[in-house]
C-alpha positions, 0 to 999 in steps of 0.5 A: 500499499503506497502513502498516497492510497493510505492518505487517500483512504484516510481522508474518505474516513475523516469525511465519513466521520465528519458526516457522523459527528455533524448528525450527532447531538450536541456536536462535537461532544460533551465540551460543546453541548450547545450547537451554536456554540462557537468552536475552539481548539480547546473544545475540539482538543477536549472532544477529540481526547474524549471520543473513542470512534475511529471514524469520528476521531479522524474526523476530529483531528482533521478539523482541530489540525485545520483550525489550528492551521487558520489561527494567528501565531498569537492563539497558537501559542496560547494553545500551547499554554492550554496544553502545558496548563490543563493537559497535564497528569492529575497528581491524585491519580498519579499518588494512587497508582504509586501507592497500588504499585509500591504495596503490590509490584505486579505488571497490571499496577506497573501499567496503571502507574505508567498510564497515570504519569503519561500527560494527556497530551501525548495521547491528544498529540496521537490522535492528530496523528490520525489525520490525513497529513497529521505527521507533517501537520504536528512537525509544523506545529513543534516547529511554531513552538520552537520558534515562537514559544521556545523561550517560555519555561512553562512550555518546556514540557509541551516540547518534551512531549514532542521530542519524546513521541517524535523519537519513537516515530521517526525511529531509524527503523521507519527511515528510508534512505534514497539517492537523489539524481537528476531523475529524482522528481522535480518537487524533491529537487526544488526542496533540496535547492530550498533547504540546502543550508551550508553551501547555497545551491544557485539555481538548477544548474548548480544543483545538476553539477552536484548530483549528475556528474559521476563523481557526485552523490546526494543521499537523503532520509525519508519517512513513510508518512512524509514521502516527498519531504527529505528529513535530511540529505548529504552531499557527497563528493568522489576525489582521489585525495582529501579537498581542503577548499570548497571552491575547488570541490564546486567550481563550475569548470573542473574535470570530472572523475570517473567514479571507479578511479575515485579512493575518497568520499567527502561529505561536504554538506549536510542539511537537516530539513525539518526545523519541526525535528530539532534534536531528533537525530538523523545524521549519524545513521545517514552517514553510516548508511550512505558509507555502506552504500558507497562501500558496496557501490565502489569497492575503490574507496578506502577514505571517508572524510567531511569538508565542514563548516566552523560556524561559530569561529568568529563569534568565538574570536569576538567573544574573547577579543581575539578577532583580527584587524583585518581590511576588506578583501584581505583574504585576496591579499598574499601578504595579509592572508599570511599574516592572519593565518599564522595569527588564527590557526593557533587560535583555531586549535585552541577553539577546537582542542580546549575551549569548552561549552556546556557538559565540557563538550566542544563549543562547535555544533559541527564538531560535536556532531562528527566527533560524537559520531566517532569521526577524528578531527583531520585537518584544519584548511586556511580559507577553505571557504572564502565566501562572504559567509564563510568569511563572516563566520569563520574567517574562512576557515574549513576543517576535514573530520575522518571517519576512520572505520577502524577507529569509530567506536572507540573515537565515540566512546572517548569523546562520549564518556570523557569529552576527548577530541580525537585529533590528528597530529597535524592539528595539535601542532598549531596548539600554542605550547603553553595553554591554559586549562580548557575554558567554559565558555557557553 
């Protein structure tokens, strides 16, 4: 059964359910005994949570999500506040269930305790998901919450419930990796252009250069409920050696390498496509699966490496008061660039190896991601990205993280347990001989 057929079937059920509800007295239920009373997000939510019928549930979920989408942002945030205040577990019920379990730790009492402590919000979200397009709508709802209500402490528990459910619904076992190439449907390709977050794609011809040549690959993770929406995608270049700049990798006029001659797979862009799924980890699974796919297709590949941005470096320099005084166009002047290089590479080594954020982990988010996956910080690439964005965010710096399959597990354990940044000698040699203790700058 394909997704389109399934969604059409749900839509049919929703329409039948709506017809049943409209004929029932007191529609939509106890939350609205007066049929002339206006429907609100609250009344629809309470009716959905109290109902038991599948058809009526699908119809109610669809109506509630339609109503939510039609509301202004202020009303949506007010709805999240309502969920936080009035859809909490019942403390008395939790106490009774706990006392019963404490006296008799039977499976039945444990189940009652688990049911008592679960917020009714979670069941409500599950019922939202009954509607056609419910999963996408819930992801969009969480995006609203993160973007417009994320700073309200009282709404944290609503976000925790979203994250808990999404962690199950978007489990790796439900995800499908698909290669994206020039024959991929245009609507998906258009989304790739729009979602690219690392190196902007300048239209269709630029996209063609990234997915069509024999030495280029693009892979994405898809979910059955969001079949035409990539969750995350990675762009890969096949090369003979580890590259040091994005300019050379994405040059319009470059020699295309036959795939069979490549020895190195370079992950040069990883873009998360759904802000509402922030915190749900896909990237580590995607990289591992793409490595497996490429290894099967091209046995000549022996090196798997990234060419990664350093998005927090310039901000870190500014916070420390160590930003160099550079004239506009400095990177095009050989003497100025060399002077800046001598000053900045030791600072970059300190940024990666000694500067610590929350939990004793590196301050750089890209570093936390790749080091947490078991990669090694392999090389600092001076002026690896001389675009306006690269100069603004990182003084042009890029880095390579090496995924050596022999040491991934050991590197991951060292980072997860002790916060150890596994780095090559080539990186460590830039570290000043006299180095202060790791600093907490976050």
